[in-house]
C-alpha positions, 0 to 999 in steps of 0.5 A: 502517449499511452493512456491508462484505461479502466481496463488496466485498473480492472487488472487490480480488482477481484471479479466483484469489482473490489480491490483486495491487494497485498503489500510486501514492499516494506523495507527497513520497517520489515527488517525491524519487525524481524529484529524484534524476534531474534538476537542476530542481525537480519540479513537482506536475504532473510527479508527477501526470502520472506517476501518471496514466500509471502508472494508465492503463498498469498497471491493466489488469494489477492487481486494484486501485489505490491513489490519493492526494488530494494529487496524483491522486485527482480527476484519475484519477476525472475521466479514468477512468484506472482499467481497468474490471476494476481496483478503486479504493482511496482513500488516506484519510490526510494526511501531516505532514512531520517535521524529518527525515522525509518523513512524521513524522505521519499523521492521517485526511484529513478531505477524503476523505469515505468516502461521497463517494469511494464515489460516485466509484467507490472500493471501499476506503480505506487508512490509513497508521499510524506505529508508534513504540516510544516512543509510547503505543498509545492514539492509534494504536488510536483512529485505526484504530478511527475509520477502520474505523468510517468505512469501514464506515458508507460500505460501503467496505473498510478497509485499514490500513498500519502502518509501523515507525518509529524512536522520536522520542526517539532511542536503540536501535531494532529495526525488525523488532521494530516490524513485529511489535509493530504487527501485534500491536497493530493487527491485530485492530481490525476492519480488513478488510485489513492491509498489512504491511512485509516482515519483515527487508526481505526479506533472509535465507534462506527458512526465516527469512523464512517463519517471520517471515511466519508470525508475522504471520499469527498476529497479524493477524486479517484477510487481509493483504498485503505492501508493497514499500518497503524491499525491492529490486525483484529480491527482492520477487517471492520475498518475496511468494511466501514471505509467501503460503506462510505466510498472506499473500494477495498484495501492495499495492505500488508501488516494486517495480513502477514505481521503475525507470521514474523518470527515463526519457526516455519514461515510457510506453515504460518503463512498458510495457517494464519496469513491466508485466512486473514487475507481471505476474510478481508476478501470476503469483506470487500466482495460483500460490501463493494460488490453489492 
């Protein structure tokens, strides 16, 4: 059995030791983002083209990039779109739409064979996990353990991304409590890296948010990073800094970097003028805080 090593985890970091990772693995959610800016249907090719452009233009500044199979994996690999100094992460999850949710369920994507994606250049795989307060933990725990074992056998870093979701049966729901419950349940199952939602969606004063992030650090056994979904672009750099000051090791984010580019007439120019500076600012934050 191949064991994941600290060296493999280092392949996802900046020289400072911080994680500054880019996500372009959004699927139907990205299609919806484009649909908000146009009256015509959003084709698969339109989404794929954006992912390829974003990967090519942004990965010189990122320590790693996360890519999905549905729209972009094979294309990114074939075109060598990832900068040589940027680690490649394969999305190992398959999304199943719900009645009122873009992603209602998640399973391990059997088409993304860990040994194969490693041969294609991946150093890590990521699994999204939906945490719901009205569902027993057994299936979630079993899926994470299975995913971690698959990655370990292939010599890949395993990244899990638990997401707090509403109960299926309706009723009251405390989203922020779900963020912490997911960390307590899944943060000690052997994953090499934990990708967490920003507590309180980044809303609140410094002490409150830092206390919330400190709770995550206590619950999660591995290094952890924050994602940007649910946090405004302008608030995310501050949220990253406060999280890192309380134990986080960086970020793995997409929307905070490139969402403002969606709908632009010249995507390449918008990526260069808007997304690159946003990513550079985030890199500066984690280098300064994590690399101290």
